[in-house]
N, C-alpha and C positions, 0 to 999 in steps of 0.2 A: 803733872807736878801737884803734890798735896798743898793745902793751905799753909801747913807748918813749914814745909820746905820753901815754899814761895816767900813766906815771911822771913825766914832765915836768909834767903838770897837777897831780899830787899834790904834787910838789916845790914848785911855785909857791904852792899853797895852804898848805903847811907853812911856807915862808919868810915868807908874809904873816902867819901866826899867830905865828911866832917874833918877827917884827919888831914886832908889836903887843904881845906879852907880854914881850919882852926888856927888861932894864934895864942901866944902866951897870955895876952891881955884879955882874950875872949874865949875861954875854954868852952868846949861843947857840952851841952846839957841834954838830958833825956828828952826834953821838950823839943829841942832842935832836931834831935834824931827822929822823933815821931813825925815832925813836920816834913823832914826830907823824905822819910819813908812814904808819907802820904803823897808827896809830889811825884815820887818815882812811880807809885801805883797809878796815879793819874796818867803819867806819861806812858806807862805800859798799856793802860786801857786805850789811850788814844792811838798808840801804835797798833794794838789789836784791831781797833775799829778801822784804821787806815788799811791794814792788811786785808781785812774782810772786804772792804770796798774795792781794793785792788783785785782781789780774787774774783769778786762779782763782775767787775768790768772786764777782767781777762776772760771769764767764762762767756760773757755776752759777746765779746769780740771774737772769740773762737766760734761761738754759735753763728754769728753773722758771717764769719769767714766760711764756715761749712755750708751755710745757706747759699752764699754767693757761688761757691764752687759747684754745689748741686744744681743751682739754677743755670750756671754757665755750661755745665756738661749736659744737662737735660734739655737745653734750648733747641727748638726745631731748626733754628737758623745756625749756620756755621760761623763760628767766631775764631779769629786768629789774632795774635798779638805779635808784631814784628819789632825787633830791636832796631837800632839806628842803622844797621847794615842791611836791613831787609830780611833778616833771618828769623824764622819762626821760633819763639820761645814759649808760646802758650797756644794751645789748640783744644777745642772741645770735641765731643764725640760726633756731633753732626758734621763738622768739617772733616774729621778723619774718615767718616763713612763716604762723604762726598768725594774725597780725594782717594778713596779706596786704598788707604795706607794706615797702618797702626799709628796711634798717637805718639808713641815713643820714637818711631822712626821719623816722624815729621819734625820733632823738636831738633833744632840745629840745622834744618834745611832751608836754603834760600827759596823764598816763595816764588820768585820769578822763574825758577827752574821747573815749576809745576805748571806754568802757563804755556799754552801752545806757542811755538816759535813765531807764527804769523801775527799773534796778538800781543806780544811783549811790548811793542812800541805803544800800543793803546794803553797798556798798564802803566808804563813809565810816564807817558804824557799825562795820564789821569792823576798819578801821584803828585806830579809837579803842580797840577791845577788844585788838587785837594790840599796841598801844603799851605796854601794861602787862605784857606777857609776852614771853619770847624766841621762843617758837614756839607760837602758838595753833592752835586747830582751823581747818582750811581752810573757805572759803566757796565757794558756787557762784553764778556770775552769767553774764550774757551780754555778749559784746563785739560792738560794732557798728563795725568798722573802715572800712566802706565797701563798695560793691559790692552792697549789699542782702542779703548773707548773714550771718546771725547765727552767732557762734561761742560755744558753751557751754564754759566753762572752770571748773576747780577752782583756786582761787587761795589761795596761802599766803604770808603776809607775815612778814618778820622784821626788827625794827628793829636797826640797826647804829650804835652810838655811837662817834664818833671820840674819841680821848683829849682830855679837857678840854672836850668839846662838850656843850652842854645839849640840843640838838636832834639827833634821829637821822636818818640816811639810812634808806632802806627797800629791802630786797632782796625781790623777788617771784618766786615760782615759779608757772608756769602749766602746767596739764595740760589738753589738749584732750579734753573729754568729750562732744563733739557727737554722735558715733555712739551713745554710750550713751543720751544724751537722746533722740535720734531713735528708737532702739529702744524706749525706755520709752514714748515718745509713740505709736509704732505699736502696742505692746502695750495701751496705755490705750484707743486707738481700737477695737482688735479686741475688747477686753474689753467696752467700751461697746456695740459692735454685737451681741456675743453676749448681753449682758444684755437689750438691746432685743428681740432675737429670742426669748429665753427668756420675757421678759415678755409679748410678743405671743402666743407659743404657749400660755403659761399662761392668758392671757385667752381664747384660743380654746377651750382645754380647759374652762375654767370656764363659758364660754357653752354649750359642748356638754353639760356636766354639768347645767347648769340646764335646758337643753332636754330632756335625757333625764329629769330629775326631773319636769319639767312633764308630759311625755308619760306617765311612769309614774303620776303622780297622776291624769291623765285616764283612763288605762286602769283604774286602781283604781276611779275613779268609775263608769266604764262597767260594770265587773264588778259593782260594788255595785248599780247600777241594773238590770242584767240579772238579778241574783239576786233583787232585790225584785220585778221583773216576773214572774220565774218563779214566785215564791211566790204572787203575786197570781193568776197564771194557774191555778196548781194549786188555789188556794182557789176560784176561779171555777168550774173544772171539777168540783171536788168538790161545790160547791153545786148545780151543774146535775144531777150524778148523784144527789145526795141528793133533789133535788126530783122528778126523774123516778121514782126508786124509791118515793118517797112517793105519787106519783100512781098508780103501778102497784099498790101495796098498797091504796090506797083503792078502785081499780077492782076489785081482786080481792075485797074485802070486799062490795062492792055486788053482784057477781055471785053471791056465796054467799047 
């Protein structure tokens, strides 16, 4: 709009205001008209400044919103937002990858359906506990999103109350701990195998010790028997010698 057209528009507005406010006793003057035009110009400038400020705030808000969604989607941790019925209404890329399901398919899905059936009680008990605190301790459970592969996760839930609402929405953070669990399972199996080997080796050594002890006892018995036999043989030989000597002495006496 050119300055001339703008002035004509302002003049028409001023004339209308003067016409509505003028009375027979106080007719409008050019001075009044100029004053009203000036006031209208100031009002327009104020409105323009307010509109500029609103546009600036709107742009900043849009930029912040875009930054938030970019951060939300690019976060390495899986984030979910559940409505009051436990249905997913927001999910980021990390959570979608973790659940092996496209983001658009997860929206509108009850999160409990993605949890392994044996761990759902853990989940519901944890939610009841978390409802009474802003940030409770995390829990560990298994997700079974499909494809036959279990995903072990550490889950932390935080209730979010809207202003004036009695029921809370729920924000959930998921950390994939599958590798840690697989490593723990490998270590557990390895430990079990080592314990079995140690137990088997211990049993072998115990059996060997018992066999050695048995043989030692047998050797001791044989040694004892040999000693007794040796004593008996010595006594027998001594008796024979004694008898022979007695016979010789008797024979010698007879000859004398």
